[in-house]
C-alpha positions in Angstrom: -21.3 26.3 -0.4 -19.2 24.7 2.4 -16.0 23.0 1.3 -15.6 19.4 2.7 -12.5 17.2 2.2 -11.5 13.6 2.0 -8.1 12.8 3.5 -5.8 9.7 3.3 -4.0 8.9 6.6 -1.3 6.5 7.7 -1.3 4.8 11.1 2.2 3.5 12.0 2.2 -0.2 13.0 5.0 -2.0 14.8 8.1 -2.2 12.5 8.1 -0.3 9.2 4.4 -1.0 8.3 1.5 1.3 7.7 -2.3 0.9 8.1 -3.9 3.3 5.6 -7.4 4.7 6.1 -9.7 7.5 5.0 -11.0 10.5 6.9 -13.9 12.9 6.2 -13.6 16.5 7.3 -16.2 19.3 7.3 -15.7 22.9 6.3 -14.0 23.7 9.6 -11.6 20.8 9.3 -13.4 18.8 11.9 -13.1 15.0 11.6 -16.6 13.5 11.1 -15.8 9.9 10.4 -13.3 7.3 9.3 -13.3 4.3 6.9 -11.1 1.3 7.6 -10.5 -2.3 6.8 -9.9 -4.2 10.0 -9.3 -7.8 11.2 -12.5 -8.9 12.9 -13.4 -11.9 15.1 -16.0 -13.9 13.1 -17.8 -15.1 16.3 -17.9 -11.9 18.3 -17.8 -9.3 15.5 -15.2 -7.4 17.5 -12.1 -5.9 15.9 -8.8 -7.5 16.9 -5.4 -5.8 16.9 -4.1 -8.1 14.2 -5.5 -11.1 12.4 -3.6 -14.2 13.4 -5.8 -17.0 12.0 -7.6 -16.9 8.7 -10.3 -19.3 10.0 -11.1 -17.1 13.0 -10.6 -13.6 11.6 -12.2 -11.9 8.6 -11.5 -8.6 6.8 -14.3 -6.2 7.5 -14.9 -2.6 6.5 -15.7 -0.3 9.4 -17.3 3.1 9.2 -16.4 4.8 12.4 -18.5 8.0 13.0 -16.8 10.2 15.6 -19.0 13.3 15.2 -22.3 13.4 17.2 -24.3 15.4 14.7 -23.2 13.3 11.7 -24.0 10.1 13.7 -27.5 11.4 14.5 -28.1 12.2 10.8 -27.2 8.6 9.9 -29.2 7.1 12.8 -26.1 5.3 14.2 -24.3 5.5 17.5 -21.4 7.9 17.8 -18.1 6.1 18.2 -16.2 6.7 21.3 -13.0 7.0 19.3 -11.3 6.1 16.1 -7.8 5.7 14.8 -7.2 9.3 13.9 -4.4 11.0 15.8 -2.5 14.2 15.5 1.0 13.8 13.9 0.0 11.0 11.5 1.2 11.3 8.0 -1.7 12.5 5.8 -2.7 13.7 2.3 -5.8 15.6 1.4 -6.9 14.0 -1.9 -10.0 16.1 -2.5 -11.5 19.4 -1.3 -14.8 20.3 -2.9 -18.4 21.4 -2.1 -20.2 19.4 0.5 -22.6 17.8 -2.0 -19.8 16.3 -4.1 -17.6 15.1 -1.1 -20.6 13.6 0.6 -21.7 11.8 -2.6 -18.3 10.2 -3.0 -18.0 9.4 0.8 -21.6 8.0 0.9 -20.8 5.7 -2.0 -18.0 4.2 0.1 -20.3 3.9 3.1 -22.9 2.1 1.0 -20.2 -0.3 -0.1 -19.5 -1.4 3.5 -22.4 -4.0 3.5 -21.7 -5.7 0.2 -17.9 -5.8 0.9 -18.5 -7.3 4.4 -20.9 -9.9 2.9 -17.9 -11.4 1.1 -16.6 -12.5 4.5 -13.0 -12.5 3.2 -10.3 -14.2 5.3 -7.9 -11.8 6.9 -4.4 -13.1 6.1 -2.5 -14.3 9.1 -0.4 -11.4 10.5 -1.5 -9.2 7.7 0.2 -10.6 4.6 0.8 -13.6 2.4 4.2 -14.6 0.9 3.1 -16.8 -2.0 -0.3 -15.3 -2.9 -1.8 -11.8 -3.3 -2.2 -10.1 0.1 -5.7 -8.7 0.6 -5.8 -6.9 3.9 -6.7 -3.5 5.5 -4.6 -1.6 2.9 -6.5 -3.4 0.1 -9.7 -2.1 1.7 -8.1 1.4 1.6 -7.5 1.0 -2.2 -11.0 -0.4 -2.8 -12.8 2.4 -1.0 -10.6 5.0 -2.6 -11.5 3.7 -6.0 -15.2 3.5 -5.1 -15.0 7.2 -4.2 -13.0 8.0 -7.3 -10.2 9.7 -5.4 -6.4 9.2 -5.7 -5.2 6.3 -3.7 -2.2 7.9 -2.0 1.0 6.0 -1.3 2.9 7.1 1.8 6.7 7.4 1.8 8.9 5.8 4.3 6.7 2.9 5.2 5.8 -0.5 3.8 2.1 -0.9 2.7 1.5 -4.6 2.1 -1.8 -5.2 0.3 -2.1 -1.7 -1.2 -1.8 -2.9 -4.8 -4.7 -5.3 -4.4 -8.5 -4.9 -4.1 -11.2 -6.6 -2.2 -13.2 -7.0 -5.4 -12.5 -6.7 -9.1 -12.6 -3.4 -11.0 -15.9 -4.2 -12.6 -17.5 -4.6 -9.2 -15.9 -1.3 -8.0 -17.6 0.5 -10.9 -21.0 -0.8 -9.9 -20.3 0.4 -6.3 -19.4 3.9 -7.5 -22.9 5.3 -7.2 -21.9 8.9 -7.9 -21.4 10.5 -11.3 -18.3 12.5 -10.5 -15.1 11.9 -12.4 -12.3 9.6 -11.2 -9.4 11.7 -10.1 -5.8 10.6 -10.6 -4.2 13.3 -8.5 -5.1 15.3 -5.3 -7.3 18.2 -6.3 -9.3 21.2 -5.1 -12.5 22.0 -7.0 -12.9 25.7 -7.6 -15.5 27.4 -9.8 -16.6 24.0 -11.1 -13.1 23.0 -12.2 -10.6 20.7 -10.6 -7.2 22.1 -9.8 -4.5 19.6 -9.2 -2.6 20.1 -6.0 0.0 17.5 -6.7 2.7 20.1 -7.3 1.8 22.1 -4.2 3.4 19.7 -1.7 7.0 19.8 -0.6 9.1 16.7 -1.4 8.1 13.8 0.7 10.2 13.2 3.8 10.9 9.8 5.4 9.3 10.4 8.8 11.6 7.9 10.4 14.9 9.4 9.2 13.8 13.0 8.6 15.6 12.9 5.3 14.3 13.4 1.7 13.4 10.1 0.0 16.4 8.9 -2.0 16.2 9.6 -5.8 18.9 7.1 -7.0 17.6 3.6 -7.6 18.8 0.2 -8.8 18.6 1.1 -12.5 21.8 3.2 -11.8 25.0 1.3 -12.3 26.5 2.6 -9.1 23.5 1.6 -6.9 24.3 -1.4 -4.7 21.2 -3.3 -5.9 22.0 -2.8 -9.6 23.4 -6.4 -10.0 20.1 -7.9 -8.7 18.0 -5.6 -10.9 20.2 -6.5 -14.0 19.7 -10.2 -13.3 15.9 -9.7 -12.9 15.7 -7.7 -16.2 17.8 -10.3 -18.0 15.7 -13.2 -16.7 12.4 -11.5 -17.7 13.6 -10.4 -21.1 13.1 -13.7 -22.9 9.4 -13.8 -22.0 8.4 -10.1 -22.1 9.9 -9.5 -25.6 11.3 -6.4 -27.1 9.1 -3.8 -25.4 11.8 -2.0 -23.4 9.3 0.1 -21.5 7.3 -2.8 -20.3 10.4 -4.8 -19.4 11.7 -1.9 -17.3 8.3 -1.6 -15.6 8.0 -5.3 -14.7 11.6 -5.6 -13.8 11.3 -2.6 -11.4 8.2 -4.1 -9.9 9.9 -7.4 -9.3 12.9 -5.7 -7.8 10.5 -3.8 -5.5 8.9 -7.0 -4.1 12.3 -8.4 -3.5 13.3 -5.3 -1.6 10.1 -5.6 0.5 10.7 -9.3 1.3 13.5 -9.7 3.9 13.8 -13.4 3.0 15.1 -12.6 -0.5 18.6 -11.5 0.2 19.8 -11.6 -3.4 18.5 -12.6 -6.8 19.8 -15.9 -8.2 17.0 -16.4 -10.7 14.2 -14.5 -12.4 11.5 -15.5 -14.8 7.8 -15.4 -15.6 5.6 -18.3 -14.4 1.8 -18.5 -14.4 1.3 -14.8 -15.2 3.6 -13.8 -12.4 7.1 -12.3 -12.5 9.2 -14.3 -10.0 12.6 -13.7 -8.4 14.3 -16.4 -6.4 17.0 -16.4 -3.7 18.7 -19.9 -3.5 21.4 -19.8 -0.8 22.4 -23.4 -1.5 21.9 -23.3 -5.2 18.9 -23.5 -7.5 16.9 -26.7 -7.0 18.1 -27.1 -3.4 15.9 -26.1 -0.5 15.4 -23.7 1.0 14.6 -21.3 -1.8 12.9 -18.0 -1.2 10.6 -16.4 -3.8 9.2 -12.9 -4.4 6.4 -12.7 -7.0 4.1 -10.1 -8.5 1.3 -10.6 -11.0 2.2 -9.1 -14.4 -1.1 -7.1 -14.4 -0.2 -5.6 -11.0 3.4 -4.9 -12.1 2.1 -2.9 -15.1 -0.3 -0.8 -13.0 2.4 1.6 -11.8 5.4 3.1 -13.6 8.9 1.9 -13.1 9.6 5.1 -11.2 6.9 4.4 -8.7 8.1 0.8 -8.2 11.6 2.0 -7.6 10.6 4.7 -5.2 8.8 2.1 -3.1 11.9 -0.2 -3.3 14.0 2.7 -2.0 11.6 3.2 0.9 11.8 -0.5 1.8 15.6 -0.6 1.6 16.0 2.6 3.6 13.8 1.1 6.4 15.8 -2.1 6.3 19.0 -0.1 6.6 17.7 1.9 9.5 16.7 -1.2 11.4 20.2 -2.7 10.7 21.9 0.4 12.2 19.6 0.3 15.2 20.6 -3.3 16.0 24.2 -3.8 14.9 24.9 -6.7 17.2 21.9 -8.6 16.0 22.7 -8.0 12.4 26.3 -9.1 12.9 25.0 -12.4 14.4 22.7 -13.0 11.5 25.4 -12.4 8.9 28.2 -14.4 10.6 29.1 -17.2 8.3 26.2 -16.5 6.0 26.0 -15.4 2.3 26.8 -11.9 1.3 23.8 -9.7 0.8 23.2 -7.7 -2.4 19.7 -6.2 -2.4 20.3 -2.5 -2.3 20.9 -1.0 1.1 21.2 -4.4 2.7 24.9 -4.4 1.6 25.8 -1.7 4.1 
């Protein structure tokens, strides 16, 4: 039986950001269609390059069918073009017989209508600072979980919204209309059994620097961000109790969201409030404005391991460092007379 595949892809956006989406390939490797979450004008129904107004723009799921025969089989028009391009970072998450791959893919396609019926606001410029970001990368996660395939995280880019879903997990289970197992690692199905391909890949390379992703992180005493991580861990310890593993996990997640937020230049306070782990940068002292916060729900922080959170923090810091080196004069102007920076690579 022909082997089809489902592939995760990353489209580079201006700056260090990534728009993640899904691609369906046939037995010859030909791209048949794509699944995206896109900012859409509520009045015209047309996709816009970026959502700028939550009132005008909604988050819509788009099934872009680029193959003529597949479009004909669905009774839809063939798209003139999608977002697929050679050279994009990608990861094949499942290769299996056509029946299974199409069953998983069709579950995601069937979810398009109910997800779009939600008419969710698209966050202005793609992210929110003080609330959960639900954007195109959240659609990517949601559809991946509906298909039951691994939701791949790409190295060397920032993926705001990827930890959130368009709907809750219970709803995702109802949308998962196939009976195939949920996979937690990229796999090939051979002779009726899944073989993980997670160890087949070479170490991930930051595609902007060409170097291997850094392994040392802020838990190491000699890392420039260790002081901030230690303050976060100390601040959370009183609430999270004696479970050292959970404390490390949440502290690493909190450090990660600090690293991903350029406004948080160091950590002056950390604690748990309203079910969120919060870290604060207060350049003029706590209680005096302005104060800049980075927050993550505890449930979300506990979804990934401390190693995963720290790897993402390293990615964010490496990108910030690269941007600093690319614009030294601008960086010098920003730092002149200002506070010293201490979040990881921002000290360089």
